[in-house]
C-alpha positions as CSV (number, residue, x, y, z in Angstrom):
1,M,-1.2,-14.3,-8.8
2,E,-4.5,-12.5,-9.0
3,A,-6.2,-15.0,-6.6
4,K,-3.3,-14.6,-4.2
5,I,-3.6,-10.8,-4.2
6,K,-7.4,-11.0,-3.8
7,S,-7.0,-13.4,-0.9
8,A,-4.4,-11.2,0.9
9,M,-6.4,-8.0,0.4
10,G,-9.5,-9.8,1.7
11,K,-7.8,-10.3,5.0
12,L,-7.8,-6.5,5.6
13,P,-10.7,-4.9,7.5
14,D,-13.2,-3.5,5.0
15,A,-12.2,0.2,5.4
16,D,-8.5,-0.6,5.0
17,R,-9.2,-2.9,2.0
18,R,-10.9,-0.1,0.2
19,L,-8.0,2.3,0.9
20,A,-5.5,-0.3,-0.2
21,E,-7.4,-1.1,-3.4
22,A,-7.4,2.6,-4.2
23,Q,-3.6,2.6,-3.9
24,K,-3.0,-0.8,-5.6
25,I,0.8,-0.5,-5.6
26,C,3.5,-0.2,-2.9
27,P,4.9,3.4,-2.9
28,V,8.4,2.0,-2.0
29,R,8.7,-0.9,-4.4
30,K,6.8,0.6,-7.3
31,D,6.6,-2.7,-9.2
32,S,5.0,-4.6,-6.3
33,P,1.2,-4.8,-6.2
34,L,-0.3,-4.7,-2.7
35,G,-1.2,-8.2,-1.6
36,S,1.4,-9.9,-3.8
37,M,3.6,-10.5,-0.8
38,G,0.9,-11.3,1.7
39,V,-1.5,-9.0,3.6
40,P,-0.4,-5.4,3.0
41,I,1.3,-3.6,5.9
42,K,-0.5,-0.4,7.1
43,L,1.4,2.6,8.3
44,T,0.2,6.0,9.4
45,I,2.4,8.8,8.1
46,Q,1.3,12.4,9.1
47,D,-2.1,11.1,10.0
48,Q,-2.6,9.4,6.6
49,P,-2.9,5.7,6.0
50,V,-0.2,4.2,3.7
51,F,-0.1,0.6,2.6
52,L,3.1,-1.3,1.8
53,C,3.7,-4.6,0.1
54,C,5.8,-6.0,3.0
55,K,7.4,-5.2,6.4
56,G,10.7,-4.7,4.5
57,C,9.4,-1.5,2.9
58,E,8.7,0.2,6.2
59,G,12.1,1.8,6.6
60,G,12.0,3.1,3.0
61,A,8.6,4.7,3.5
62,L,9.6,6.4,6.8
63,V,13.0,7.7,5.5
64,N,11.2,10.4,3.4
65,P,7.6,10.7,4.5
66,K,6.7,13.5,2.1
67,R,8.0,11.5,-0.9
68,T,6.0,8.4,0.3
69,L,2.8,10.5,0.7
70,D,3.3,12.1,-2.7
71,E,3.7,8.7,-4.3
72,V,0.5,7.4,-2.6
73,A,-1.4,10.4,-3.8
74,R,-0.1,9.8,-7.4
75,L,-1.0,6.1,-7.2
76,K,-4.5,6.9,-6.0
77,A,-5.1,9.5,-8.7
78,K,-3.8,7.1,-11.4
79,N,-6.1,4.3,-10.2
80,K,-9.3,6.3,-10.1
């Protein structure tokens, strides 16, 4: 699984990869590491980049943007 994640994350542009690596986990499916379901999906919510494990999480992320951004901030702080 680790090799699959590394390969998927490696397909992101460098700047996006660094942001996704800082986040590590999907803010919608909190048990899903970014890259575990292919190349992470990038969304911009209120001018902030958010990475999701898959296209299927897009609706969940957009339903409550504040909650999504709060979760991303929590994930980044936890992974520092």
